[in-house]
C-alpha positions in Angstrom: 19.7 16.7 41.6 20.4 20.3 42.8 23.9 21.6 43.0 23.6 21.7 46.8 22.5 18.1 47.0 25.3 17.1 44.6 27.9 18.8 46.7 27.1 16.7 49.8 26.7 13.4 48.0 28.9 10.7 49.6 31.4 8.7 47.6 33.3 5.6 48.5 37.0 4.8 48.0 36.4 3.8 44.4 34.8 7.2 43.7 31.3 5.7 43.3 28.2 7.1 45.1 28.0 5.4 48.6 25.2 3.0 49.3 22.9 2.7 52.3 21.2 -0.7 52.7 18.2 -0.9 55.0 17.1 -4.4 56.0 13.6 -4.8 57.5 12.7 -7.3 60.2 10.1 -10.0 60.8 6.8 -9.0 59.1 8.4 -5.9 57.6 8.9 -4.7 54.1 10.5 -2.0 52.0 7.6 0.5 52.1 8.4 1.1 55.8 11.5 3.1 54.9 9.8 6.0 53.1 11.0 8.7 55.6 14.5 7.4 55.3 14.5 7.3 51.6 13.2 10.8 51.4 15.9 12.0 53.9 18.9 10.3 52.5 18.4 9.7 48.8 20.1 12.9 47.9 23.3 11.7 49.5 23.3 7.9 49.1 22.1 5.2 46.8 19.3 3.7 49.0 18.6 -0.1 48.8 15.6 -1.5 50.7 15.4 -5.2 49.9 12.2 -7.1 50.6 13.2 -10.3 52.2 11.8 -13.5 50.6 8.3 -14.2 51.7 7.7 -10.7 53.1 6.5 -7.3 51.7 6.8 -7.0 48.0 8.5 -10.4 47.8 5.7 -12.4 49.6 5.5 -14.7 46.5 9.1 -16.0 47.1 9.9 -18.9 49.4 11.5 -17.8 52.7 14.8 -19.3 54.0 14.6 -20.9 57.4 17.9 -19.5 58.7 19.3 -16.1 59.3 22.3 -17.0 57.2 20.0 -17.8 54.3 18.4 -14.3 54.5 21.9 -12.8 54.7 23.0 -14.6 51.6 19.9 -13.4 49.8 20.7 -9.8 50.6 24.3 -10.1 49.5 23.2 -11.8 46.2 20.8 -8.9 45.6 23.6 -6.4 46.2 25.9 -8.4 43.8 23.2 -8.2 41.1 23.2 -4.4 41.5 26.9 -4.2 41.4 27.2 -2.8 44.9 30.4 -3.9 46.6 30.7 -1.7 49.7 27.9 -0.1 51.7 26.6 1.2 54.9 24.2 -1.3 56.5 21.2 -0.9 58.8 19.3 -3.9 60.1 16.1 -3.6 62.1 14.9 -6.4 64.5 15.3 -9.7 62.7 17.0 -7.6 60.0 19.6 -6.7 62.7 20.4 -10.4 63.0 20.7 -10.6 59.3 23.0 -7.6 59.3 25.3 -9.3 61.8 25.5 -12.4 59.6 26.2 -10.2 56.6 29.2 -8.7 58.4 30.3 -12.2 59.4 30.1 -13.4 55.7 31.5 -10.2 54.1 33.3 -8.1 56.7 35.2 -6.0 54.2 32.1 -4.8 52.4 30.3 -3.1 55.3 31.6 0.4 56.0 29.4 1.3 58.9 26.8 -0.8 60.7 23.6 0.2 62.4 22.0 -2.5 64.7 18.6 -1.1 65.4 16.0 -2.6 67.7 17.8 -5.9 67.8 20.1 -8.2 69.7 22.7 -10.9 69.4 20.3 -13.8 69.9 17.0 -14.8 68.3 15.5 -16.0 71.5 14.4 -12.8 73.1 13.9 -13.0 76.9 11.0 -10.9 78.1 9.5 -10.6 74.6 5.8 -9.8 74.6 5.3 -13.5 73.8 7.6 -16.4 73.2 8.5 -17.5 69.7 6.5 -20.7 70.2 3.5 -18.7 71.2 3.8 -16.6 68.0 4.1 -19.8 66.0 1.0 -21.2 67.5 -1.0 -18.0 67.0 0.0 -18.0 63.3 -1.4 -21.5 62.9 -4.6 -20.9 64.9 -5.4 -17.2 64.0 -3.8 -16.9 60.6 -1.2 -14.5 59.2 -3.5 -11.4 59.0 -4.7 -11.5 62.6 -1.3 -12.4 64.0 0.5 -9.8 62.0 -1.8 -7.0 63.1 -1.5 -8.1 66.7 2.3 -8.2 66.6 2.6 -4.9 64.7 0.6 -3.2 67.5 3.4 -4.2 69.9 5.9 -2.1 67.9 4.3 1.2 69.0 3.9 2.8 72.4 0.3 3.6 71.5 -0.4 0.2 70.0 -3.3 0.3 67.5 -4.0 3.9 68.3 -0.6 5.0 66.9 -0.9 7.1 63.7 1.6 4.8 62.1 0.0 1.5 63.1 -2.3 0.9 60.1 0.4 1.6 57.4 2.8 -0.7 59.3 0.1 -3.4 59.7 -0.7 -3.2 56.0 2.9 -4.2 55.3 3.0 -6.9 58.0 -0.1 -8.7 56.6 1.6 -9.1 53.2 3.8 -11.9 54.6 3.1 -15.4 53.4 2.2 -18.2 55.9 5.3 -20.0 55.0 7.5 -16.9 55.6 5.7 -16.1 58.9 6.6 -19.6 60.2 10.1 -19.7 58.6 11.1 -16.3 60.0 10.3 -17.5 63.5 12.3 -20.7 63.0 15.2 -18.6 61.7 15.3 -16.4 64.8 14.7 -19.3 67.2 17.8 -21.2 65.9 20.2 -18.2 65.6 22.9 -16.8 67.9 25.6 -14.3 66.9 27.1 -13.9 70.4 30.4 -15.6 69.5 30.9 -13.3 66.5 30.5 -9.9 68.3 34.1 -9.5 69.3 35.1 -10.0 65.6 33.0 -7.1 64.3 35.6 -4.4 63.3 33.5 -1.9 61.5 32.1 1.2 63.3 28.7 0.2 64.9 25.8 2.2 66.2 23.4 0.3 68.5 20.0 2.1 68.3 17.1 1.2 70.7 13.8 2.6 71.9 13.6 2.5 75.6 10.0 1.0 75.6 10.7 -1.8 73.1 8.6 -4.8 73.9 10.5 -7.2 71.7 14.1 -6.6 72.6 14.6 -5.7 76.3 17.6 -3.8 77.5 20.0 -6.7 78.1 20.0 -7.5 74.4 21.1 -4.1 72.9 23.3 -3.7 76.0 25.2 -6.8 75.1 25.7 -5.6 71.5 27.0 -2.2 72.8 29.3 -3.8 75.4 30.8 -6.6 73.4 31.3 -5.1 69.9 34.7 -3.4 70.1 33.8 -0.2 68.2 30.1 0.3 69.2 28.3 3.5 70.1 24.8 3.6 71.7 21.8 5.7 71.1 18.7 5.2 73.3 15.5 7.0 72.2 13.1 7.8 74.9 9.4 7.2 74.6 9.5 4.8 71.7 8.9 1.1 71.3 10.2 -1.1 68.5 9.6 1.2 65.5 11.5 4.3 66.3 11.9 5.2 62.6 8.1 5.4 62.4 7.3 6.9 65.8 10.0 9.6 65.7 11.3 9.7 62.1 12.9 13.1 62.3 14.9 12.2 65.4 15.7 8.8 64.0 17.0 10.3 60.8 19.1 12.9 62.7 20.8 10.1 64.8 21.5 8.1 61.7 22.8 11.2 59.8 25.1 12.0 62.7 26.6 8.5 62.8 27.1 8.3 59.0 28.8 11.7 59.0 31.2 10.9 61.8 
């Protein structure tokens, strides 16, 4: 590490290098965070867990509850000896992040709820959870994953980031594809919003086809210490569509 990089490295109250945990969403995986790892690895220890059944952990059995996923992430952090951390959750990962704060509020220093909401049932989503479940059964994981991944970009399958994102999405197991839908469908974090005391950034693309405005709006309005950043001209994957802008927003929040 260069002297300049070392000088701006963040440390927590115990004097250890600060950690930034990035939790992917449904049909996601750790390889999607390449631009964030490149940008922030000189300042933070970056942890990008693959959730059970998804990405590089597709061989593991997936929990069927958001709480189960949250406990998995916390267990993985415990194994690495990471006590306190900044936490970003994307989409279903944002639900998991809300559960992590609920389970271990003193461990989360700053929280980024990105492209997500306080409930797993998403009014106005490009299709209902039940429709997604049926399509997984009928069309299979690969076809369904590619079709859903296309919804994450303004340009759909023509987006330059689509193929790399779809390659991650199709890694999910059939069991995880179904379990993730069940976990979202049965989850609500509405009652816990007022109890979130850590500084929060709500980040949302204004053309998101999964989480329409009332969902991030509710996070912003009901979490006591929440700020809001809306990125124009992006759908569900702002960090892939406009990575430089996304990283600048994240950097600004983490430095505040």
